[in-house]
N, CA, C and O atoms as CSV, one atom per row, in Angstrom:
chain,resi,resn,atom,element,x,y,z
A,1,MET,N,N,-37.634,3.453,-2.722
A,1,MET,CA,C,-36.839,2.531,-3.477
A,1,MET,C,C,-35.530,3.176,-4.045
A,1,MET,O,O,-34.457,2.576,-3.985
A,2,ASN,N,N,-35.661,4.435,-4.604
A,2,ASN,CA,C,-34.584,5.134,-5.213
A,2,ASN,C,C,-33.564,5.467,-4.114
A,2,ASN,O,O,-32.355,5.388,-4.331
A,3,GLU,N,N,-34.061,5.831,-2.956
A,3,GLU,CA,C,-33.200,6.234,-1.819
A,3,GLU,C,C,-32.282,5.103,-1.402
A,3,GLU,O,O,-31.108,5.297,-1.089
A,4,LYS,N,N,-32.887,3.867,-1.410
A,4,LYS,CA,C,-32.087,2.667,-1.010
A,4,LYS,C,C,-31.047,2.402,-1.968
A,4,LYS,O,O,-29.925,2.078,-1.579
A,5,ILE,N,N,-31.342,2.519,-3.256
A,5,ILE,CA,C,-30.337,2.243,-4.292
A,5,ILE,C,C,-29.167,3.347,-4.226
A,5,ILE,O,O,-27.987,3.058,-4.421
A,6,PHE,N,N,-29.598,4.567,-3.946
A,6,PHE,CA,C,-28.623,5.663,-3.878
A,6,PHE,C,C,-27.659,5.401,-2.692
A,6,PHE,O,O,-26.441,5.546,-2.792
A,7,LYS,N,N,-28.277,5.013,-1.592
A,7,LYS,CA,C,-27.462,4.701,-0.381
A,7,LYS,C,C,-26.509,3.560,-0.570
A,7,LYS,O,O,-25.363,3.587,-0.121
A,8,THR,N,N,-27.028,2.524,-1.269
A,8,THR,CA,C,-26.134,1.363,-1.548
A,8,THR,C,C,-24.959,1.713,-2.465
A,8,THR,O,O,-23.823,1.281,-2.271
A,9,LEU,N,N,-25.309,2.541,-3.501
A,9,LEU,CA,C,-24.203,2.932,-4.422
A,9,LEU,C,C,-23.204,3.882,-3.760
A,9,LEU,O,O,-22.026,3.894,-4.117
A,10,SER,N,N,-23.682,4.694,-2.777
A,10,SER,CA,C,-22.835,5.533,-2.075
A,10,SER,C,C,-21.802,4.751,-1.208
A,10,SER,O,O,-20.621,5.093,-1.141
A,11,GLN,N,N,-22.320,3.683,-0.550
A,11,GLN,CA,C,-21.488,2.818,0.289
A,11,GLN,C,C,-20.499,2.100,-0.515
A,11,GLN,O,O,-19.368,1.906,-0.070
A,12,ILE,N,N,-20.890,1.660,-1.770
A,12,ILE,CA,C,-19.989,0.916,-2.638
A,12,ILE,C,C,-18.852,1.894,-3.079
A,12,ILE,O,O,-17.676,1.530,-3.083
A,13,GLY,N,N,-19.223,3.076,-3.428
A,13,GLY,CA,C,-18.201,4.083,-3.807
A,13,GLY,C,C,-17.204,4.432,-2.686
A,13,GLY,O,O,-15.996,4.498,-2.911
A,14,VAL,N,N,-17.727,4.647,-1.507
A,14,VAL,CA,C,-16.839,4.937,-0.402
A,14,VAL,C,C,-15.975,3.773,-0.100
A,14,VAL,O,O,-14.790,3.988,0.155
A,15,SER,N,N,-16.453,2.518,-0.099
A,15,SER,CA,C,-15.640,1.350,0.141
A,15,SER,C,C,-14.534,1.234,-0.915
A,15,SER,O,O,-13.401,0.886,-0.583
A,16,GLY,N,N,-14.847,1.519,-2.160
A,16,GLY,CA,C,-13.860,1.436,-3.231
A,16,GLY,C,C,-12.755,2.481,-3.005
A,16,GLY,O,O,-11.590,2.188,-3.273
A,17,ILE,N,N,-13.084,3.696,-2.517
A,17,ILE,CA,C,-12.066,4.710,-2.306
A,17,ILE,C,C,-11.203,4.300,-1.129
A,17,ILE,O,O,-9.990,4.503,-1.181
A,18,VAL,N,N,-11.752,3.747,-0.096
A,18,VAL,CA,C,-11.047,3.269,1.099
A,18,VAL,C,C,-10.083,2.155,0.706
A,18,VAL,O,O,-8.939,2.164,1.159
A,19,VAL,N,N,-10.476,1.255,-0.068
A,19,VAL,CA,C,-9.628,0.148,-0.504
A,19,VAL,C,C,-8.525,0.703,-1.413
A,19,VAL,O,O,-7.389,0.241,-1.304
A,20,GLY,N,N,-8.774,1.602,-2.243
A,20,GLY,CA,C,-7.723,2.245,-3.034
A,20,GLY,C,C,-6.686,2.988,-2.210
A,20,GLY,O,O,-5.487,2.867,-2.460
A,21,VAL,N,N,-7.126,3.732,-1.260
A,21,VAL,CA,C,-6.211,4.467,-0.404
A,21,VAL,C,C,-5.364,3.454,0.380
A,21,VAL,O,O,-4.157,3.661,0.510
A,22,LEU,N,N,-5.920,2.418,0.883
A,22,LEU,CA,C,-5.164,1.373,1.676
A,22,LEU,C,C,-4.102,0.719,0.740
A,22,LEU,O,O,-2.975,0.457,1.160
A,23,CYS,N,N,-4.484,0.467,-0.510
A,23,CYS,CA,C,-3.496,-0.157,-1.414
A,23,CYS,C,C,-2.366,0.743,-1.722
A,23,CYS,O,O,-1.228,0.283,-1.813
A,24,ILE,N,N,-2.628,2.073,-1.898
A,24,ILE,CA,C,-1.563,2.986,-2.165
A,24,ILE,C,C,-0.607,3.130,-0.960
A,24,ILE,O,O,0.611,3.150,-1.134
A,25,VAL,N,N,-1.159,3.229,0.239
A,25,VAL,CA,C,-0.403,3.357,1.437
A,25,VAL,C,C,0.460,2.129,1.655
A,25,VAL,O,O,1.657,2.263,1.906
A,26,SER,N,N,-0.119,0.919,1.565
A,26,SER,CA,C,0.672,-0.268,1.710
A,26,SER,C,C,1.735,-0.377,0.651
A,26,SER,O,O,2.845,-0.805,0.970
A,27,GLY,N,N,1.478,-0.025,-0.562
A,27,GLY,CA,C,2.448,-0.093,-1.634
A,27,GLY,C,C,3.630,0.865,-1.380
A,27,GLY,O,O,4.786,0.521,-1.626
A,28,ILE,N,N,3.318,2.049,-0.892
A,28,ILE,CA,C,4.422,3.031,-0.638
A,28,ILE,C,C,5.249,2.576,0.535
A,28,ILE,O,O,6.475,2.674,0.495
A,29,SER,N,N,4.612,2.076,1.589
A,29,SER,CA,C,5.373,1.617,2.739
A,29,SER,C,C,6.262,0.406,2.406
A,29,SER,O,O,7.394,0.323,2.883
A,30,LEU,N,N,5.742,-0.553,1.570
A,30,LEU,CA,C,6.574,-1.741,1.223
A,30,LEU,C,C,7.643,-1.310,0.341
A,30,LEU,O,O,8.746,-1.843,0.459
A,31,GLY,N,N,7.435,-0.355,-0.580
A,31,GLY,CA,C,8.531,0.163,-1.455
A,31,GLY,C,C,9.635,0.821,-0.603
A,31,GLY,O,O,10.813,0.605,-0.887
A,32,VAL,N,N,9.316,1.568,0.368
A,32,VAL,CA,C,10.329,2.235,1.203
A,32,VAL,C,C,11.103,1.229,1.985
A,32,VAL,O,O,12.325,1.321,2.104
A,33,LEU,N,N,10.368,0.220,2.547
A,33,LEU,CA,C,11.085,-0.818,3.287
A,33,LEU,C,C,12.027,-1.562,2.428
A,33,LEU,O,O,13.130,-1.887,2.867
A,34,SER,N,N,11.633,-1.865,1.162
A,34,SER,CA,C,12.523,-2.575,0.227
A,34,SER,C,C,13.800,-1.695,-0.093
A,34,SER,O,O,14.912,-2.218,-0.171
A,35,ILE,N,N,13.624,-0.511,-0.253
A,35,ILE,CA,C,14.732,0.418,-0.563
A,35,ILE,C,C,15.710,0.465,0.656
A,35,ILE,O,O,16.932,0.439,0.514
A,36,ILE,N,N,15.096,0.534,1.831
A,36,ILE,CA,C,15.953,0.619,3.027
A,36,ILE,C,C,16.721,-0.676,3.233
A,36,ILE,O,O,17.905,-0.634,3.566
A,37,ASN,N,N,16.085,-1.819,3.045
A,37,ASN,CA,C,16.792,-3.139,3.190
A,37,ASN,C,C,17.831,-3.294,2.096
A,37,ASN,O,O,18.920,-3.806,2.355
A,38,GLY,N,N,17.526,-2.867,0.891
A,38,GLY,CA,C,18.568,-2.946,-0.146
A,38,GLY,C,C,19.766,-2.073,0.126
A,38,GLY,O,O,20.907,-2.474,-0.104
A,39,ALA,N,N,19.505,-0.882,0.616
A,39,ALA,CA,C,20.652,-0.017,0.971
A,39,ALA,C,C,21.468,-0.610,2.070
A,39,ALA,O,O,22.698,-0.553,2.054
A,40,ARG,N,N,20.791,-1.176,3.018
A,40,ARG,CA,C,21.491,-1.862,4.201
A,40,ARG,C,C,22.345,-3.015,3.692
A,40,ARG,O,O,23.479,-3.206,4.130
A,41,ALA,N,N,21.802,-3.753,2.792
A,41,ALA,CA,C,22.495,-4.952,2.276
A,41,ALA,C,C,23.747,-4.507,1.510
A,41,ALA,O,O,24.826,-5.071,1.693
A,42,LEU,N,N,23.587,-3.462,0.627
A,42,LEU,CA,C,24.724,-2.889,-0.082
A,42,LEU,C,C,25.800,-2.372,0.860
A,42,LEU,O,O,26.991,-2.507,0.580
A,43,HIS,N,N,25.401,-1.805,1.930
A,43,HIS,CA,C,26.352,-1.191,2.892
A,43,HIS,C,C,27.094,-2.323,3.605
A,43,HIS,O,O,28.282,-2.154,3.880
A,44,GLU,N,N,26.486,-3.448,3.919
A,44,GLU,CA,C,27.103,-4.567,4.599
A,44,GLU,C,C,27.824,-5.492,3.693
A,44,GLU,O,O,28.467,-6.427,4.172
A,45,LYS,N,N,27.757,-5.288,2.385
A,45,LYS,CA,C,28.392,-6.163,1.403
A,45,LYS,C,C,29.872,-6.304,1.650
A,45,LYS,O,O,30.415,-7.397,1.494
A,46,LYS,N,N,30.532,-5.257,2.025
A,46,LYS,CA,C,31.968,-5.285,2.241
A,46,LYS,C,C,32.379,-6.139,3.418
A,46,LYS,O,O,33.537,-6.550,3.491
A,47,ASN,N,N,31.480,-6.423,4.341
A,47,ASN,CA,C,31.763,-7.281,5.513
A,47,ASN,C,C,31.533,-8.755,5.256
A,47,ASN,O,O,31.808,-9.555,6.151
A,48,ILE,N,N,31.063,-9.160,4.130
A,48,ILE,CA,C,30.733,-10.505,3.852
A,48,ILE,C,C,31.886,-11.094,3.045
A,48,ILE,O,O,32.297,-10.550,2.019
A,49,MET,N,N,32.417,-12.274,3.563
A,49,MET,CA,C,33.463,-12.969,2.858
A,49,MET,C,C,32.908,-14.319,2.429
A,49,MET,O,O,32.425,-15.128,3.222
A,50,ILE,N,N,33.013,-14.503,1.116
A,50,ILE,CA,C,32.481,-15.757,0.485
A,50,ILE,C,C,33.641,-16.562,0.018
A,50,ILE,O,O,33.458,-17.645,-0.538
């Protein structure tokens, strides 16, 4: 019985770590893409006539 509980808790812990790492990676990649697109928009600002 104790082994089953220990195995379940281990799987929960591992899945929590995996989800955390995925959130960090996706956040960093979205941040970099936002910075790149913002810099591209600022660079092209001089070509826009309103």
